[in-house]
Backbone bond lengths (Angstrom), bond angles and torsions (degrees), N, CA, C in turn:
res aa  C-N    CA-C-N  psi(-1)  N-CA   C-N-CA  omega(-1)  CA-C   N-CA-C  phi
1 X - - - 1.450 - - 1.531 111.18 -
2 X 1.327 117.33 -27.62 1.460 120.42 -178.57 1.534 111.58 -59.35
3 X 1.316 117.83 -38.94 1.459 121.07 179.80 1.520 110.82 -63.01
4 X 1.335 117.31 -44.30 1.461 121.10 -179.39 1.522 111.31 -64.44
5 X 1.333 116.85 -42.46 1.464 121.59 179.33 1.527 109.81 -64.24
6 X 1.313 116.97 -44.10 1.459 121.13 179.21 1.527 111.27 -63.05
7 X 1.313 116.45 -41.85 1.460 121.18 179.26 1.529 111.06 -63.66
8 X 1.318 116.91 -42.81 1.468 120.77 178.77 1.527 110.72 -63.50
9 X 1.326 117.24 -45.01 1.465 120.96 179.64 1.532 110.61 -63.30
10 X 1.322 117.11 -40.53 1.462 120.82 177.90 1.528 111.35 -64.01
11 X 1.332 116.90 -39.09 1.455 120.94 -179.70 1.530 111.34 -62.47
12 X 1.320 117.09 -49.17 1.466 120.47 -179.65 1.533 109.76 -64.48
13 X 1.329 117.10 -37.78 1.462 121.10 178.06 1.526 110.76 -63.30
14 X 1.331 117.66 -40.08 1.473 120.36 177.50 1.526 111.22 -63.39
15 X 1.337 116.93 -36.29 1.469 119.35 176.32 1.528 110.07 -60.82
16 X 1.328 116.68 -44.36 1.463 120.40 179.25 1.532 111.24 -68.30
17 X 1.322 117.65 -38.05 1.467 121.42 179.33 1.528 110.11 -60.59
18 X 1.319 116.33 -37.73 1.460 121.71 -178.41 1.520 113.84 -62.18
19 X 1.314 117.68 -19.80 1.466 119.58 178.16 1.517 111.79 -75.57
20 X 1.334 117.07 -22.47 1.462 121.52 -179.19 1.514 114.22 71.49
21 X 1.323 118.05 13.06 1.461 121.06 -174.18 1.521 114.44 -103.86
22 X 1.330 116.89 -4.43 1.464 120.09 -178.18 1.522 109.83 -120.84
23 X 1.331 115.32 147.52 1.461 119.32 178.67 1.524 109.84 -74.49
24 X 1.316 115.60 160.60 1.463 120.39 178.54 1.532 110.24 -61.14
25 X 1.316 116.56 -35.79 1.470 120.93 178.24 1.537 110.39 -64.13
26 X 1.325 117.12 -43.91 1.467 120.60 177.04 1.521 110.85 -62.28
27 X 1.317 116.74 -42.92 1.469 120.76 -179.31 1.526 111.37 -63.34
28 X 1.324 116.93 -41.47 1.464 119.70 -179.58 1.534 110.68 -68.24
29 X 1.339 117.06 -38.88 1.471 120.10 177.20 1.517 110.46 -65.52
30 X 1.337 117.62 -40.68 1.459 121.63 177.14 1.526 110.07 -60.99
31 X 1.344 117.40 -48.99 1.455 121.66 -179.15 1.529 110.74 -58.87
32 X 1.328 116.52 -45.84 1.461 121.04 179.24 1.521 110.84 -60.92
33 X 1.329 117.07 -46.64 1.472 121.31 -178.97 1.520 111.91 -63.86
34 X 1.341 116.63 -42.09 1.457 119.71 179.91 1.530 110.69 -66.83
35 X 1.308 116.97 -43.11 1.463 120.77 178.96 1.531 110.56 -61.24
36 X 1.313 116.52 -42.86 1.464 120.97 178.75 1.530 110.94 -63.91
37 X 1.328 116.56 -45.23 1.469 120.74 -179.80 1.527 111.35 -63.36
38 X 1.327 117.01 -42.54 1.470 120.27 178.63 1.527 110.81 -63.83
39 X 1.329 115.85 -43.56 1.459 120.04 -179.91 1.518 112.81 -62.74
40 X 1.326 117.50 -37.17 1.462 121.71 179.14 1.525 111.55 -74.19
41 X 1.327 116.81 -37.89 1.461 121.49 -172.63 1.528 113.32 -80.58
42 X 1.320 116.29 -39.76 1.455 120.56 -175.56 1.523 110.26 -112.99
43 X 1.323 116.06 133.72 1.454 118.93 179.75 1.523 112.44 -110.75
44 X 1.323 118.46 -36.95 1.459 119.97 -175.96 1.527 113.31 -123.32
45 X 1.297 118.49 -27.18 1.454 122.55 -176.87 1.517 107.76 -151.45
46 X 1.325 117.61 139.72 1.450 119.13 -178.24 1.519 111.46 -140.48
47 X 1.308 113.83 159.09 1.463 121.51 176.99 1.525 107.91 -149.52
48 X 1.323 115.85 128.80 1.466 122.17 174.29 1.513 105.95 -109.94
49 X 1.331 116.38 132.66 1.450 118.13 -178.08 1.520 111.82 -141.61
50 X 1.332 113.92 129.43 1.465 121.44 168.53 1.522 104.20 -116.47
51 X 1.294 116.85 113.49 1.453 121.74 -179.99 1.522 107.24 -136.53
52 X 1.319 114.42 67.42 1.465 122.66 -174.03 1.524 110.96 64.27
53 X 1.335 117.75 5.14 1.463 124.74 169.50 1.523 105.53 -132.90
54 X 1.318 116.91 139.25 1.456 120.20 -177.66 1.526 110.05 -80.03
55 X 1.319 115.65 133.90 1.460 120.69 172.97 1.523 107.90 -60.48
56 X 1.336 118.09 130.90 1.470 120.12 -175.32 1.527 113.46 -61.01
57 X 1.325 118.66 -29.82 1.458 119.87 -179.77 1.524 111.44 -71.96
58 X 1.330 117.09 -36.85 1.463 120.02 175.78 1.532 109.10 -68.11
59 X 1.323 116.52 -41.11 1.464 120.96 177.36 1.520 112.30 -60.72
60 X 1.332 116.50 -40.62 1.467 121.48 179.23 1.528 110.35 -63.80
61 X 1.326 116.65 -44.05 1.465 120.50 179.30 1.528 110.47 -65.20
62 X 1.329 117.44 -37.43 1.461 121.19 179.74 1.528 111.21 -65.48
63 X 1.328 116.47 -36.16 1.474 120.21 178.96 1.523 111.54 -61.07
64 X 1.339 117.38 -31.41 1.468 119.60 -178.43 1.519 112.23 -66.46
65 X 1.342 117.46 -18.57 1.474 120.05 177.90 1.527 111.60 -113.79
66 X 1.342 116.86 13.36 1.455 121.01 174.23 1.517 115.99 81.84
67 X 1.343 118.22 16.28 1.464 120.29 177.10 1.522 109.95 -86.44
68 X 1.316 116.27 132.03 1.454 120.47 174.42 1.532 108.78 -78.93
69 X 1.331 116.02 163.38 1.466 119.98 176.40 1.523 111.27 -58.77
70 X 1.321 115.88 -42.36 1.459 120.79 -178.77 1.529 110.74 -61.49
71 X 1.325 116.57 -44.68 1.462 120.72 179.87 1.527 110.64 -65.72
72 X 1.329 116.61 -41.21 1.454 121.70 178.82 1.527 110.35 -60.84
73 X 1.342 116.56 -44.36 1.473 120.76 177.14 1.522 111.55 -58.35
74 X 1.331 116.44 -36.77 1.463 118.68 -178.84 1.531 112.18 -73.37
75 X 1.316 117.77 -19.40 1.464 121.66 -177.13 1.526 113.90 -95.60
76 X 1.324 117.33 -24.07 1.469 121.65 -176.98 1.525 110.71 -109.19
77 X 1.348 117.20 161.41 1.471 119.71 176.53 1.527 110.88 -59.97
78 X 1.322 116.87 150.93 1.473 119.76 179.80 1.529 111.29 -73.68
79 X 1.328 116.21 -20.04 1.463 120.28 175.36 1.519 108.61 -134.19
80 X 1.315 115.48 124.37 1.454 122.07 179.97 1.518 107.38 -151.99
81 X 1.319 116.93 128.76 1.456 120.97 175.88 1.519 108.52 -133.36
82 X 1.317 116.13 127.39 1.460 122.49 174.38 1.515 107.18 -130.99
83 X 1.319 116.22 139.11 1.456 118.95 177.69 1.508 110.81 -151.67
84 X 1.324 113.14 163.98 1.456 121.57 176.72 1.519 106.17 -111.18
85 X 1.299 117.28 118.66 1.451 119.64 -179.40 1.510 111.26 -167.28
86 X 1.295 115.04 -179.16 1.452 121.01 -179.61 1.522 110.26 -102.44
87 X 1.304 114.44 137.85 1.461 121.25 174.12 1.515 107.49 -136.34
88 X 1.287 117.53 173.33 1.456 120.28 174.18 1.521 108.98 -122.36
89 X 1.302 116.70 161.06 1.455 121.97 -177.75 1.521 109.18 -77.62
90 X 1.325 116.30 124.30 1.454 120.81 176.91 1.520 111.16 -92.62
91 X 1.322 116.72 -24.80 1.461 120.81 -179.32 1.527 108.69 -150.77
92 X 1.320 116.94 134.84 1.455 122.18 172.90 1.519 107.48 -125.12
93 X 1.323 116.87 138.99 1.458 119.90 -176.55 1.524 112.09 -73.12
94 X 1.316 118.12 -28.63 1.463 121.13 177.65 1.521 108.53 -112.00
95 X 1.337 118.44 138.28 1.454 119.33 179.01 1.526 110.25 -66.68
96 X 1.342 117.70 150.08 1.462 120.95 178.49 1.531 110.19 -60.06
97 X 1.332 116.31 147.15 1.462 120.47 -178.61 1.522 111.97 -71.73
98 X 1.323 117.61 -28.99 1.463 121.78 179.26 1.527 108.56 -95.99
99 X 1.321 117.49 112.07 1.468 121.08 -175.78 1.519 112.37 -71.17
100 X 1.326 118.74 -10.12 1.465 120.97 177.26 1.524 112.04 -83.99
101 X 1.338 117.05 -12.05 1.457 119.94 179.07 1.522 109.40 -78.01
102 X 1.322 116.03 155.13 1.459 119.79 177.09 1.517 109.48 -74.51
103 X 1.326 117.13 154.08 1.454 121.90 -176.10 1.512 113.89 -91.44
104 X 1.301 118.56 -20.08 1.451 118.90 -175.68 1.521 110.94 -156.10
105 X 1.324 114.99 171.24 1.462 120.39 175.58 1.523 110.01 -61.30
106 X 1.334 115.69 -36.11 1.459 120.35 179.94 1.531 109.93 -58.62
107 X 1.345 116.90 -44.50 1.455 120.52 177.97 1.525 111.34 -64.75
108 X 1.330 117.08 -40.24 1.459 120.40 179.65 1.522 110.38 -62.17
109 X 1.317 116.48 -42.33 1.463 119.51 179.03 1.524 110.94 -66.29
110 X 1.325 115.79 -37.43 1.446 120.76 -180.00 1.533 111.73 -62.37
111 X 1.350 117.04 -34.56 1.461 119.24 -179.36 1.524 112.11 -91.94
112 X 1.322 117.02 6.39 1.456 120.85 169.41 1.514 117.06 91.97
113 X 1.316 119.63 15.75 1.457 119.90 175.85 1.520 108.87 -71.75
114 X 1.328 115.39 142.03 1.461 118.04 -178.58 1.519 112.92 -90.29
115 X 1.336 118.30 -12.80 1.453 119.78 178.34 1.520 109.59 -146.53
116 X 1.331 116.66 158.63 1.458 120.12 179.92 1.522 111.40 -63.57
117 X 1.327 116.23 154.87 1.459 120.30 -179.28 1.516 112.27 -80.92
118 X 1.309 118.42 -18.65 1.452 121.72 -178.42 1.518 109.09 -121.90
119 X 1.322 116.47 148.82 1.455 121.28 177.42 1.523 107.98 -121.65
120 X 1.322 117.04 130.12 1.448 122.27 -179.94 1.517 109.17 -129.83
121 X 1.338 117.12 144.00 1.441 120.02 168.58 1.507 107.71 -78.55
122 X 1.309 118.60 140.34 1.461 119.70 -176.22 1.511 110.16 -132.81
123 X 1.313 115.30 136.91 1.460 122.27 172.71 1.505 107.09 -131.68
124 X 1.320 117.03 134.49 1.454 120.01 177.04 1.513 108.82 -123.59
125 X 1.275 114.77 152.53 1.451 120.83 176.99 1.519 107.85 -141.56
126 X 1.311 116.98 128.19 1.467 119.37 174.52 1.514 107.44 -128.59
127 X 1.301 115.18 140.89 1.477 117.80 179.07 1.503 109.55 -135.92
């Protein structure tokens, strides 16, 4: 889980870095604070969401570098969702090498599997 939390914190930090308005020291403190907050709050599954409301963990990390909620909203997308979970492949550009394997989640469901055969970490961002 540490890798996923670190990746999420790095992603949000890169969004803030792209604004050019924060020092590298502020960005590193924000990343550290967010990673720590995520690690403490979530143990097995996590979701960060900005949906016209700021995720409290991102807000907490921003406070450590003196950013107000209003300023943070102006620097980040108004809608952002990142989570750690399992999904299945809906489309692959190359066909599977083993022709006995199923081609999609739809096929897996059709043959009665209760869960996808592959697990991927997924992060989405919409702006």
